[in-house]
ZAROLUM-943665 format. One record per residue: x, y, z of N, C-alpha, C in turn. Coordinates in pm, 1 decimal, padded with zeros to 6 digits. Example, Ala and Ser with C-alpha at 12.3 -4.5 7.8 and 13.67 -1.06 7.14 Angstrom:
<romis>
<nX:01319.0 nY:-00569.0 nZ:00780.0 caX:01230.0 caY:-00450.0 caZ:00780.0 cX:01320.0 cY:-00330.0 cZ:00780.0>
<nX:01285.0 nY:-00225.0 nZ:00708.0 caX:01367.0 caY:-00106.0 caZ:00714.0 cX:01290.0 cY:00003.0 cZ:00787.0>
</romis>
This chain:
<romis>
<nX:00083.8 nY:-00117.2 nZ:00000.0 caX:00000.0 caY:00000.0 caZ:00000.0 cX:00088.5 cY:00123.8 cZ:00000.0>
<nX:00063.2 nY:00216.5 nZ:-00092.1 caX:00135.9 caY:00343.2 caZ:-00097.7 cX:00056.1 cY:00448.3 cZ:-00020.3>
<nX:00125.0 nY:00514.9 nZ:00071.4 caX:00060.6 caY:00615.4 caZ:00156.0 cX:00135.0 cY:00747.6 cZ:00142.3>
<nX:00059.7 nY:00853.3 nZ:00119.0 caX:00112.4 caY:00989.1 caZ:00109.6 cX:00090.2 cY:01060.1 cZ:00241.7>
<nX:00197.2 nY:01105.6 nZ:00303.1 caX:00188.0 caY:01189.7 caZ:00421.7 cX:00213.6 cY:01333.3 cZ:00381.6>
<nX:00136.6 nY:01424.5 nZ:00442.6 caX:00152.3 caY:01566.8 caZ:00411.1 cX:00167.5 cY:01644.2 cZ:00541.4>
<nX:00275.3 nY:01721.0 nZ:00551.5 caX:00300.7 caY:01808.4 caZ:00665.8 cX:00278.0 cY:01951.3 cZ:00618.1>
<nX:00164.5 nY:02006.3 nZ:00652.9 caX:00122.7 caY:02135.7 caZ:00599.3 cX:00195.4 cY:02253.2 cZ:00663.1>
<nX:00229.6 nY:02348.5 nZ:00579.1 caX:00289.4 caY:02473.6 caZ:00623.2 cX:00272.4 cY:02577.2 cZ:00513.6>
<nX:00263.7 nY:02702.0 nZ:00551.6 caX:00241.4 caY:02806.1 caZ:00451.4 cX:00368.4 cY:02838.4 cZ:00372.4>
<nX:00484.4 nY:02820.0 nZ:00434.7 caX:00610.6 caY:02844.5 caZ:00364.5 cX:00674.7 cY:02715.6 cZ:00314.6>
<nX:00655.7 nY:02608.2 nZ:00389.7 caX:00717.2 caY:02478.8 caZ:00357.0 cX:00614.6 cY:02368.8 cZ:00385.9>
<nX:00570.3 nY:02301.3 nZ:00283.4 caX:00480.4 caY:02186.5 caZ:00299.0 cX:00558.5 cY:02061.6 cZ:00262.6>
<nX:00574.5 nY:01975.0 nZ:00361.6 caX:00647.1 caY:01851.3 caZ:00338.3 cX:00555.4 cY:01743.4 cZ:00284.6>
<nX:00611.1 nY:01656.3 nZ:00202.6 caX:00536.1 caY:01539.9 caZ:00155.3 cX:00628.0 cY:01418.6 cZ:00162.4>
<nX:00567.1 nY:01305.2 nZ:00180.0 caX:00642.6 caY:01181.5 caZ:00182.3 cX:00553.9 cY:01066.3 cZ:00143.2>
<nX:00602.6 nY:00980.6 nZ:00056.9 caX:00526.4 caY:00863.7 caZ:00013.4 cX:00604.2 cY:00739.8 cZ:00052.4>
<nX:00533.7 nY:00649.1 nZ:00118.4 caX:00595.2 caY:00522.2 caZ:00156.4 cX:00515.5 cY:00407.2 cZ:00097.1>
<nX:00582.1 nY:00295.2 nZ:00084.2 caX:00517.8 caY:00166.8 caZ:00052.8 cX:00526.3 cY:00088.7 cZ:00182.7>
<nX:00413.6 nY:00032.3 nZ:00227.0 caX:00414.4 caY:-00036.0 caZ:00355.5 cX:00314.1 cY:-00149.9 cZ:00359.4>
<nX:00351.3 nY:-00254.4 nZ:00434.2 caX:00256.4 caY:-00361.5 caZ:00465.1 cX:00205.8 cY:-00345.6 cZ:00609.2>
<nX:00241.5 nY:-00234.1 nZ:00671.9 caX:00202.2 caY:-00206.9 caZ:00809.2 cX:00311.4 cY:-00236.2 cZ:00909.4>
<nX:00404.8 nY:-00321.2 nZ:00871.2 caX:00516.0 caY:-00355.6 caZ:00960.1 cX:00649.7 cY:-00308.9 cZ:00903.2>
<nX:00665.6 nY:-00324.5 nZ:00771.9 caX:00786.7 caY:-00279.6 caZ:00703.8 cX:00749.4 cY:-00164.6 cZ:00611.9>
<nX:00835.9 nY:-00063.7 nZ:00612.3 caX:00808.6 caY:00056.5 caZ:00534.2 cX:00928.9 cY:00088.5 cZ:00445.7>
<nX:00901.2 nY:00139.5 nZ:00328.1 caX:01006.8 caY:00184.3 caZ:00237.4 cX:00968.3 cY:00320.7 cZ:00181.2>
<nX:01063.9 nY:00411.6 nZ:00179.0 caX:01039.5 caY:00543.9 caZ:00121.6 cX:01038.7 cY:00534.1 cZ:-00030.1>
<nX:00937.7 nY:00593.4 nZ:-00089.8 caX:00929.9 caY:00601.0 caZ:-00235.5 cX:00976.9 cY:00738.3 cZ:-00282.0>
<nX:00927.3 nY:00841.9 nZ:-00214.8 caX:00964.9 caY:00979.2 caZ:-00250.7 cX:00934.0 cY:01070.0 cZ:-00132.7>
<nX:01009.1 nY:01178.3 nZ:-00123.1 caX:00979.0 caY:01279.4 caZ:-00022.6 cX:01043.7 cY:01410.0 cZ:-00063.9>
<nX:00992.1 nY:01518.0 nZ:-00008.8 caX:01046.0 caY:01648.9 caZ:-00041.0 cX:00968.0 cY:01758.2 cZ:00027.7>
<nX:00999.1 nY:01881.0 nZ:-00010.9 caX:00936.0 caY:01998.1 caZ:00048.9 cX:00893.1 cY:02092.5 cZ:-00063.1>
<nX:00768.1 nY:02134.4 nZ:-00056.8 caX:00716.3 caY:02235.2 caZ:-00149.3 cX:00734.0 cY:02370.9 cZ:-00081.8>
<nX:00811.7 nY:02457.6 nZ:-00141.7 caX:00842.2 caY:02587.3 caZ:-00080.7 cX:00765.0 cY:02697.3 cZ:-00150.9>
<nX:00714.8 nY:02790.7 nZ:-00071.1 caX:00645.6 caY:02906.9 caZ:-00126.5 cX:00718.1 cY:03033.4 cZ:-00084.4>
<nX:00689.9 nY:03139.6 nZ:-00154.7 caX:00747.9 caY:03269.4 caZ:-00123.4 cX:00666.6 cY:03332.1 cZ:-00009.5>
<nX:00728.1 nY:03354.2 nZ:00106.3 caX:00652.9 caY:03408.5 caZ:00219.0 cX:00598.8 cY:03549.3 cZ:00195.1>
<nX:00649.8 nY:03618.8 nZ:00094.4 caX:00600.4 caY:03753.4 caZ:00063.0 cX:00488.3 cY:03751.5 cZ:-00040.6>
<nX:00463.3 nY:03635.7 nZ:-00100.0 caX:00357.9 caY:03625.4 caZ:-00201.9 cX:00220.6 cY:03625.7 cZ:-00134.4>
<nX:00118.3 nY:03668.8 nZ:-00207.2 caX:-00017.3 caY:03662.9 caZ:-00152.3 cX:-00054.5 cY:03517.4 cZ:-00117.4>
<nX:-00137.4 nY:03501.9 nZ:-00016.5 caX:-00174.1 caY:03368.0 caZ:00030.2 cX:-00235.6 cY:03284.8 cZ:-00081.5>
<nX:-00316.9 nY:03344.3 nZ:-00165.0 caX:-00379.9 caY:03268.7 caZ:-00274.7 cX:-00273.7 cY:03209.6 cZ:-00367.5>
<nX:-00168.8 nY:03285.2 nZ:-00395.1 caX:-00061.3 caY:03235.4 caZ:-00480.7 cX:00013.6 cY:03121.1 cZ:-00413.3>
<nX:00035.4 nY:03134.2 nZ:-00283.0 caX:00106.2 caY:03029.6 caZ:-00209.2 cX:00023.9 cY:02900.6 cZ:-00207.5>
<nX:-00106.2 nY:02914.8 nZ:-00189.5 caX:-00193.3 caY:02796.8 caZ:-00189.5 cX:-00192.2 cY:02728.8 cZ:-00326.3>
<nX:-00186.5 nY:02807.6 nZ:-00432.6 caX:-00179.7 caY:02750.1 caZ:-00567.7 cX:-00050.6 cY:02673.1 cZ:-00588.5>
<nX:00060.9 nY:02724.9 nZ:-00539.6 caX:00189.0 caY:02655.7 caZ:-00551.9 cX:00181.2 cY:02520.8 cZ:-00480.2>
<nX:00124.7 nY:02520.4 nZ:-00361.2 caX:00111.0 caY:02397.1 caZ:-00284.2 cX:00018.5 cY:02299.3 cZ:-00356.7>
<nX:-00093.9 nY:02349.1 nZ:-00406.3 caX:-00189.0 caY:02263.3 caZ:-00477.6 cX:-00124.3 cY:02201.9 cZ:-00601.5>
<nX:-00055.1 nY:02282.5 nZ:-00679.5 caX:00009.6 caY:02231.5 caZ:-00801.0 cX:00116.2 cY:02128.9 cZ:-00767.2>
<nX:00193.0 nY:02155.6 nZ:-00663.7 caX:00297.6 caY:02061.5 caZ:-00623.8 cX:00240.0 cY:01928.7 cZ:-00577.2>
<nX:00137.2 nY:01934.5 nZ:-00494.8 caX:00074.8 caY:01810.6 caZ:-00446.7 cX:00007.6 cY:01734.6 cZ:-00560.4>
<nX:-00057.1 nY:01807.0 nZ:-00648.8 caX:-00121.9 caY:01741.7 caZ:-00763.4 cX:-00018.0 cY:01667.0 cZ:-00847.6>
<nX:00097.2 nY:01726.8 nZ:-00866.5 caX:00204.2 caY:01662.9 caZ:-00944.1 cX:00257.4 cY:01538.8 cZ:-00872.1>
<nX:00279.2 nY:01547.6 nZ:-00741.7 caX:00328.3 caY:01433.2 caZ:-00663.6 cX:00227.3 cY:01318.2 cZ:-00669.6>
<nX:00099.8 nY:01350.7 nZ:-00653.0 caX:-00004.8 caY:01247.7 caZ:-00655.5 cX:-00012.7 cY:01182.2 cZ:-00793.1>
<nX:-00004.2 nY:01261.8 nZ:-00898.1 caX:-00010.2 caY:01206.5 caZ:-01033.8 cX:00110.0 cY:01116.7 cZ:-01063.3>
<nX:00226.9 nY:01155.3 nZ:-01014.4 caX:00347.5 caY:01078.9 caZ:-01042.9 cX:00354.8 cY:00947.4 cZ:-00965.5>
<nX:00312.1 nY:00948.0 nZ:-00839.5 caX:00332.3 caY:00830.3 caZ:-00754.5 cX:00204.7 cY:00752.3 cZ:-00723.0>
<nX:00090.0 nY:00804.4 nZ:-00756.3 caX:-00041.4 caY:00739.7 caZ:-00738.4 cX:-00055.9 cY:00665.3 cZ:-00604.8>
<nX:-00047.1 nY:00739.4 nZ:-00493.6 caX:-00066.9 caY:00674.2 caZ:-00363.6 cX:-00211.4 cY:00626.9 cZ:-00347.4>
<nX:-00230.0 nY:00529.9 nZ:-00256.4 caX:-00362.2 caY:00474.1 caZ:-00231.0 cX:-00438.3 cY:00548.6 cZ:-00121.2>
<nX:-00363.9 nY:00605.1 nZ:-00026.6 caX:-00423.3 caY:00678.5 caZ:00084.8 cX:-00338.1 cY:00801.1 cZ:00113.6>
<nX:-00399.6 nY:00897.2 nZ:00181.9 caX:-00326.2 caY:01016.3 caZ:00224.8 cX:-00354.3 cY:01041.0 cZ:00372.0>
<nX:-00258.8 nY:01103.3 nZ:00436.6 caX:-00276.1 caY:01142.3 caZ:00576.5 cX:-00222.9 cY:01283.6 cZ:00594.8>
<nX:-00301.9 nY:01363.1 nZ:00667.9 caX:-00268.2 caY:01502.3 caZ:00695.7 cX:-00270.2 cY:01520.1 cZ:00847.1>
<nX:-00169.9 nY:01587.1 nZ:00898.0 caX:-00165.4 caY:01612.5 caZ:01041.7 cX:-00275.7 cY:01710.2 cZ:01080.5>
<nX:-00343.7 nY:01679.8 nZ:01192.1 caX:-00447.2 caY:01769.8 caZ:01243.0 cX:-00383.4 cY:01900.4 cZ:01288.2>
<nX:-00463.0 nY:02006.8 nZ:01289.1 caX:-00414.0 caY:02136.5 caZ:01334.4 cX:-00393.9 cY:02131.4 cZ:01484.7>
<nX:-00277.6 nY:02174.4 nZ:01527.9 caX:-00252.8 caY:02186.1 caZ:01671.1 cX:-00304.2 cY:02323.1 cZ:01714.9>
<nX:-00329.4 nY:02340.0 nZ:01841.8 caX:-00376.5 caY:02468.5 caZ:01892.8 cX:-00257.6 cY:02562.6 cZ:01897.1>
<nX:-00263.7 nY:02663.2 nZ:01815.3 caX:-00153.4 caY:02759.1 caZ:01807.2 cX:-00181.0 cY:02879.2 cZ:01896.5>
<nX:-00074.7 nY:02939.3 nZ:01943.5 caX:-00088.7 caY:03060.3 caZ:02024.0 cX:-00134.6 cY:03176.4 cZ:01937.8>
<nX:-00097.1 nY:03172.5 nZ:01810.7 caX:-00130.1 caY:03279.2 caZ:01717.6 cX:-00246.1 cY:03233.2 cZ:01628.8>
<nX:-00361.7 nY:03296.6 nZ:01644.2 caX:-00479.6 caY:03253.7 caZ:01568.4 cX:-00462.6 cY:03274.6 cZ:01418.4>
<nX:-00388.3 nY:03378.1 nZ:01376.8 caX:-00364.5 caY:03400.6 caZ:01233.4 cX:-00284.3 cY:03285.3 cZ:01173.7>
<nX:-00185.7 nY:03236.6 nZ:01247.2 caX:-00106.1 caY:03122.7 caZ:01199.3 cX:-00193.0 cY:02998.7 cZ:01186.6>
<nX:-00279.9 nY:02977.2 nZ:01284.3 caX:-00369.0 caY:02860.6 caZ:01280.2 cX:-00463.4 cY:02868.5 cZ:01161.0>
<nX:-00514.8 nY:02986.8 nZ:01131.7 caX:-00605.1 caY:03002.1 caZ:01017.5 cX:-00532.6 cY:02975.2 cZ:00885.2>
<nX:-00410.7 nY:03026.4 nZ:00872.3 caX:-00334.0 caY:03003.0 caZ:00749.7 cX:-00300.8 cY:02854.7 cZ:00734.0>
<nX:-00264.0 nY:02790.9 nZ:00843.0 caX:-00234.6 caY:02648.0 caZ:00840.0 cX:-00358.9 cY:02568.6 cZ:00799.2>
<nX:-00473.7 nY:02609.5 nZ:00849.8 caX:-00598.9 caY:02541.7 caZ:00814.8 cX:-00628.1 cY:02555.0 cZ:00664.9>
<nX:-00592.9 nY:02667.6 nZ:00606.2 caX:-00612.6 caY:02684.5 caZ:00461.7 cX:-00525.9 cY:02586.0 cZ:00383.7>
<nX:-00402.0 nY:02569.9 nZ:00425.4 caX:-00312.4 caY:02475.9 caZ:00358.0 cX:-00364.9 cY:02333.7 cZ:00375.0>
<nX:-00412.8 nY:02299.9 nZ:00494.2 caX:-00469.1 caY:02166.4 caZ:00517.8 cX:-00588.0 cY:02142.3 cZ:00424.6>
<nX:-00670.8 nY:02242.4 nZ:00406.2 caX:-00785.2 caY:02228.9 caZ:00316.1 cX:-00741.1 cY:02200.5 cZ:00174.0>
<nX:-00640.7 nY:02272.9 nZ:00127.6 caX:-00586.7 caY:02249.7 caZ:-00007.0 cX:-00533.2 cY:02106.9 cZ:-00017.1>
<nX:-00458.2 nY:02063.7 nZ:00083.1 caX:-00399.2 caY:01928.6 caZ:00080.1 cX:-00508.2 cY:01822.1 cZ:00074.2>
<nX:-00612.5 nY:01838.5 nZ:00153.2 caX:-00719.8 caY:01738.3 caZ:00153.9 cX:-00795.6 cY:01736.8 cZ:00021.4>
<nX:-00817.4 nY:01852.9 nZ:-00037.0 caX:-00886.8 caY:01858.7 caZ:-00166.3 cX:-00801.6 cY:01793.4 cZ:-00275.2>
<nX:-00671.0 nY:01820.4 nZ:-00275.7 caX:-00583.3 caY:01759.8 caZ:-00376.3 cX:-00588.3 cY:01607.4 cZ:-00366.3>
<nX:-00588.0 nY:01555.1 nZ:-00243.5 caX:-00594.1 caY:01409.9 caZ:-00225.8 cX:-00730.1 cY:01354.8 cZ:-00268.1>
<nX:-00836.4 nY:01425.4 nZ:-00238.3 caX:-00970.4 caY:01375.9 caZ:-00270.1 cX:-01007.6 cY:01394.2 cZ:-00416.4>
<nX:-00928.2 nY:01466.2 nZ:-00491.7 caX:-00952.1 caY:01473.6 caZ:-00636.5 cX:-00935.2 cY:01335.3 cZ:-00698.9>
<nX:-00864.6 nY:01248.9 nZ:-00630.8 caX:-00847.9 caY:01110.0 caZ:-00672.3 cX:-00938.5 cY:01026.2 cZ:-00582.4>
<nX:-00945.9 nY:00896.2 nZ:-00603.7 caX:-01030.1 caY:00814.7 caZ:-00515.1 cX:-00964.4 cY:00782.4 cZ:-00380.3>
<nX:-00859.3 nY:00854.5 nZ:-00342.0 caX:-00789.3 caY:00828.7 caZ:-00216.7 cX:-00874.4 cY:00861.8 cZ:-00095.0>
<nX:-00862.1 nY:00777.3 nZ:00007.7 caX:-00914.6 caY:00812.9 caZ:00138.7 cX:-00815.3 cY:00907.2 cZ:00203.4>
<nX:-00866.4 nY:01003.0 nZ:00281.0 caX:-00781.1 caY:01098.5 caZ:00351.6 cX:-00802.8 cY:01078.1 cZ:00500.7>
<nX:-00693.8 nY:01060.9 nZ:00573.2 caX:-00698.9 caY:01037.9 caZ:00717.8 cX:-00628.9 cY:01151.5 cZ:00789.8>
<nX:-00664.3 nY:01170.6 nZ:00915.9 caX:-00604.2 caY:01274.9 caZ:00997.1 cX:-00560.8 cY:01215.5 cZ:01130.5>
<nX:-00443.3 nY:01255.1 nZ:01174.6 caX:-00391.8 caY:01214.7 caZ:01305.2 cX:-00331.8 cY:01337.1 cZ:01373.3>
<nX:-00337.9 nY:01337.2 nZ:01504.1 caX:-00280.0 caY:01448.9 caZ:01580.4 cX:-00128.4 cY:01436.9 cZ:01579.7>
<nX:-00059.4 nY:01548.0 nZ:01602.8 caX:00087.2 caY:01541.4 caZ:01611.8 cX:00131.6 cY:01440.4 cZ:01718.3>
<nX:00060.2 nY:01433.0 nZ:01827.5 caX:00094.4 caY:01340.5 caZ:01936.5 cX:00080.8 cY:01194.6 cZ:01891.1>
<nX:-00027.8 nY:01164.0 nZ:01817.8 caX:-00046.9 caY:01027.2 caZ:01767.6 cX:00065.5 cY:00988.0 cZ:01671.6>
<nX:00104.5 nY:01081.3 nZ:01586.5 caX:00209.4 caY:01053.9 caZ:01488.7 cX:00342.4 cY:01028.2 cZ:01560.3>
<nX:00374.2 nY:01112.3 nZ:01656.3 caX:00499.4 caY:01094.6 caZ:01731.3 cX:00498.2 cY:00964.1 cZ:01810.9>
<nX:00385.3 nY:00929.2 nZ:01868.0 caX:00374.0 caY:00802.9 caZ:01941.6 cX:00398.6 cY:00684.6 cZ:01848.8>
<nX:00342.0 nY:00689.8 nZ:01728.7 caX:00355.4 caY:00578.4 caZ:01634.2 cX:00498.7 cY:00562.3 cZ:01584.3>
<nX:00570.6 nY:00671.9 nZ:01573.1 caX:00703.9 caY:00667.8 caZ:01513.4 cX:00815.7 cY:00662.1 cZ:01617.9>
<nX:00803.0 nY:00743.7 nZ:01721.5 caX:00909.0 caY:00753.7 caZ:01821.6 cX:00873.9 cY:00676.1 cZ:01948.8>
<nX:00744.0 nY:00660.7 nZ:01974.1 caX:00702.2 caY:00595.0 caZ:02098.1 cX:00683.4 cY:00692.6 cZ:02211.8>
<nX:00690.3 nY:00823.0 nZ:02180.4 caX:00678.3 caY:00927.8 caZ:02280.3 cX:00605.7 cY:01045.3 cZ:02215.9>
<nX:00489.6 nY:01080.6 nZ:02269.4 caX:00404.6 caY:01183.0 caZ:02209.0 cX:00458.0 cY:01323.9 cZ:02211.3>
<nX:00558.3 nY:01350.2 nZ:02295.0 caX:00617.2 caY:01484.2 caZ:02301.9 cX:00756.9 cY:01487.8 cZ:02240.8>
<nX:00783.4 nY:01396.5 nZ:02150.0 caX:00915.7 caY:01388.5 caZ:02087.3 cX:00949.4 cY:01518.3 cZ:02014.5>
<nX:01077.8 nY:01547.9 nZ:02010.3 caX:01128.1 caY:01666.0 caZ:01939.4 cX:01141.2 cY:01633.6 cZ:01789.9>
<nX:01147.6 nY:01738.8 nZ:01708.2 caX:01160.0 caY:01720.3 caZ:01563.4 cX:01281.3 cY:01634.1 cZ:01526.2>
<nX:01393.4 nY:01656.9 nZ:01591.4 caX:01514.2 caY:01580.3 caZ:01560.6 cX:01494.0 cY:01431.5 cZ:01589.9>
<nX:01422.3 nY:01399.6 nZ:01697.2 caX:01394.0 caY:01259.7 caZ:01729.1 cX:01308.2 cY:01196.5 cZ:01620.2>
<nX:01209.4 nY:01271.4 nZ:01570.9 caX:01124.4 caY:01221.7 caZ:01462.7 cX:01208.9 cY:01197.2 cZ:01338.3>
<nX:01295.3 nY:01292.7 nZ:01304.8 caX:01381.6 caY:01277.1 caZ:01187.3 cX:01469.0 cY:01151.7 cZ:01198.4>
<nX:01526.9 nY:01130.3 nZ:01313.2 caX:01617.4 caY:01015.4 caZ:01331.2 cX:01540.5 cY:00883.1 cZ:01324.5>
<nX:01421.7 nY:00877.2 nZ:01382.3 caX:01343.1 caY:00754.1 caZ:01378.3 cX:01291.3 cY:00726.5 cZ:01236.9>
<nX:01250.8 nY:00830.1 nZ:01166.9 caX:01207.1 caY:00813.2 caZ:01027.8 cX:01323.5 cY:00758.7 cZ:00945.3>
<nX:01440.1 nY:00816.0 nZ:00965.1 caX:01558.6 caY:00767.0 caZ:00894.3 cX:01582.0 cY:00619.0 cZ:00923.1>
<nX:01574.9 nY:00581.4 nZ:01049.9 caX:01598.9 caY:00442.0 caZ:01089.2 cX:01490.1 cY:00349.1 cZ:01035.8>
<nX:01364.2 nY:00389.0 nZ:01050.9 caX:01253.8 caY:00302.1 caZ:01007.9 cX:01251.7 cY:00280.3 cZ:00857.0>
<nX:01297.0 nY:00380.3 nZ:00783.0 caX:01295.4 caY:00370.0 caZ:00636.9 cX:01430.7 cY:00329.4 cZ:00578.3>
<nX:01530.2 nY:00314.0 nZ:00663.7 caX:01661.9 caY:00273.2 caZ:00616.7 cX:01727.1 cY:00374.1 cZ:00525.1>
<nX:01708.4 nY:00502.4 nZ:00553.9 caX:01765.6 caY:00608.1 caZ:00470.3 cX:01910.6 cY:00635.4 cZ:00510.0>
<nX:01990.8 nY:00677.7 nZ:00414.0 caX:02131.7 caY:00709.2 caZ:00439.4 cX:02147.7 cY:00829.5 cZ:00531.6>
<nX:02057.8 nY:00926.8 nZ:00516.1 caX:02061.3 caY:01045.1 caZ:00601.6 cX:01918.5 cY:01087.0 cZ:00633.5>
<nX:01906.6 nY:01167.2 nZ:00736.2 caX:01773.0 caY:01212.2 caZ:00777.8 cX:01715.4 cY:01306.7 cZ:00671.9>
<nX:01587.9 nY:01291.9 nZ:00641.1 caX:01524.5 caY:01384.7 caZ:00547.6 cX:01505.5 cY:01521.8 cZ:00613.2>
<nX:01481.3 nY:01626.1 nZ:00532.7 caX:01450.7 caY:01756.6 caZ:00590.9 cX:01333.4 cY:01743.8 cZ:00689.2>
<nX:01329.7 nY:01829.8 nZ:00788.8 caX:01230.2 caY:01819.7 caZ:00896.3 cX:01087.1 cY:01810.0 cZ:00844.2>
<nX:01049.8 nY:01893.0 nZ:00748.1 caX:00911.6 caY:01891.9 caZ:00697.8 cX:00880.2 cY:01762.3 cZ:00623.8>
<nX:00975.7 nY:01712.7 nZ:00548.0 caX:00956.6 caY:01584.8 caZ:00479.0 cX:00953.4 cY:01470.5 cZ:00579.8>
<nX:01037.7 nY:01477.9 nZ:00683.3 caX:01038.0 caY:01374.1 caZ:00787.5 cX:00904.0 cY:01369.4 cZ:00859.1>
<nX:00845.6 nY:01485.3 nZ:00886.0 caX:00713.6 caY:01488.3 caZ:00950.1 cX:00607.3 cY:01426.5 cZ:00859.9>
<nX:00616.8 nY:01451.3 nZ:00729.9 caX:00522.2 caY:01392.4 caZ:00635.5 cX:00539.6 cY:01240.3 cZ:00628.9>
<nX:00664.3 nY:01195.1 nZ:00624.0 caX:00691.4 caY:01051.1 caZ:00623.8 cX:00643.2 cY:00987.7 cZ:00754.1>
<nX:00661.8 nY:01057.7 nZ:00865.4 caX:00614.5 caY:01007.5 caZ:00994.6 cX:00462.5 cY:00992.1 cZ:00993.8>
<nX:00391.9 nY:01086.8 nZ:00934.6 caX:00246.4 caY:01076.6 caZ:00925.2 cX:00206.4 cY:00954.0 cZ:00843.1>
<nX:00278.6 nY:00928.8 nZ:00733.7 caX:00249.6 caY:00811.4 caZ:00650.6 cX:00278.0 cY:00681.8 cZ:00727.1>
<nX:00388.2 nY:00678.8 nZ:00802.1 caX:00420.2 caY:00561.5 caZ:00883.2 cX:00313.1 cY:00539.4 cZ:00988.9>
<nX:00266.5 nY:00647.3 nZ:01050.8 caX:00159.2 caY:00638.1 caZ:01149.7 cX:00036.2 cY:00573.1 cZ:01087.3>
<nX:-00002.2 nY:00618.9 nZ:00970.7 caX:-00120.1 caY:00561.4 caZ:00903.1 cX:-00098.0 cY:00413.8 cZ:00873.6>
<nX:00020.3 nY:00379.6 nZ:00827.5 caX:00049.3 caY:00239.0 caZ:00794.8 cX:00035.2 cY:00149.9 cZ:00917.9>
<nX:00084.7 nY:00196.8 nZ:01030.5 caX:00075.5 caY:00114.5 caZ:01152.0 cX:-00066.6 cY:00113.3 cZ:01207.1>
<nX:-00140.0 nY:00222.7 nZ:01192.7 caX:-00278.4 caY:00228.3 caZ:01241.3 cX:-00370.5 cY:00137.4 cZ:01159.3>
<nX:-00335.6 nY:00113.6 nZ:01035.2 caX:-00419.0 caY:00027.0 caZ:00949.9 cX:-00427.3 cY:-00114.4 cZ:01006.8>
<nX:-00326.1 nY:-00154.6 nZ:01082.1 caX:-00323.5 caY:-00291.1 caZ:01139.0 cX:-00413.7 cY:-00305.7 cZ:01261.2>
<nX:-00452.8 nY:-00194.9 nZ:01319.1 caX:-00533.6 caY:-00199.7 caZ:01441.6 cX:-00679.4 cY:-00216.1 cZ:01413.9>
</romis>
């Protein structure tokens, strides 16, 4: 099963696709879609949408997972993040993919075994679980972690 994980951000949206049977995982592709922080939000959302559409078309994942919005101290940041999440979910649903959501804590628990894990811990565990030569960029690692979380949750 190919699973697309998406780590939403207005400046950097990470994506990661894994192949998994629920116990063993292999990275197929991962990266970061970058936007210009000075560009209008509509333009940034279009860049993210186009990038995700291209990734989905190229790798044809079976499922997608998007991290739930965490409670942010800054309501403007939370609203912008929610817009990116909406774009990500729509891009995935343009295909027959199911879209799943997990909290940051659930994702960290599934990958690191500790819900309050730091970003570096997530990166190192993703590297180990996928047998990568080096740790992926933080945003891509978070996306891969979300995909790994979904793969392991499918067994439950």
